[in-house]
N, C-alpha and C positions, 0 to 999 in steps of 0.2 A: 288183759292186755292194758299196760301206762300207754297212757295220752303222751307220746314222743315233741307236741309241743309245746308239753306243760313242763317237762323236763327243769331242772333251778338251775346248771349251767346253760342252757340254752339259753334260757329267759335272763341272763347275765351277759350272755353276749350279744341278745340283740337288744339291751338295755344300755348298756356302751357303745356301740352301734351307731345307736340312734343320739346319742349324747354327741360323737364326731362328727355325724352326716350333718350333723345342726348346726356344728361349726365352720361347716364348708362354705365360702365364698360363693355365690353365683348357685347355680345351675347343679343339680347332683348328676356324676358324670354318670354316664349311662350303663361302663363296665362296673363300678360299688353295684349298682342295684339287679348287673347281673350276678356277678358274684355270691351278694347275698339270696337269691334262687337259687343257684345252684348251689350250693358250702356254707351256709352258714359261717361255717368254722375259717373255709377257706377268705372268702368276706374282715372272720375277725383279725386272721394273720395276714392279711394284708393290709388292710387299712388303719384297724386301732395298733398292733402291734409293728406293724413299718415293715415283718417277714417277705420280703420276695426270693424263688428262686430262678436265676437269669438263666434261660435255658435257648440253645441254637437257635431258632424264632426269635423267641423275643431279643438277646443280640442280634441279630439278621436285621431286626424290624427299629431296630432304633438307628443303624447304622442306615438305613433307607428310608431314614425320617431325617435326620440331619440338622439337612439345608433348610425343613418344614422349619427343625424346632426354633434354629437363633433366633433372635431382638436379629428383628426390622433392619434397623444400623447399620449393626452386621453384615446382613443379603446388604444393603445394599452399597456397601464400602466396596464385597465382592465384586458385588454386579462391575461395579466403575471400576476395577483393579481388572477385572477380565477385561471389559472393553478399552481399557488401556492398553493392554499386550496385545489387542488382536487389532491395534492402529497400525504398530510397530511393527 
């Protein structure tokens, strides 16, 4: 039986992922490592091809984290507006 880790398409995907990982500024995202271990093809599609299919959970997660992901200056401005409204 052939060794699946020696499949040419797998080796090509691994090489491409390695090139992309080396261009990431800062630490490697844990999610990227998880996708690589879970399914190399999925990691390739997400991190190299940029393909991503939203699900109800990911849409909800984006909505729930919208304030956390804002720029700090924008959050400060919103907090100041909210404080002003509460004083009125």
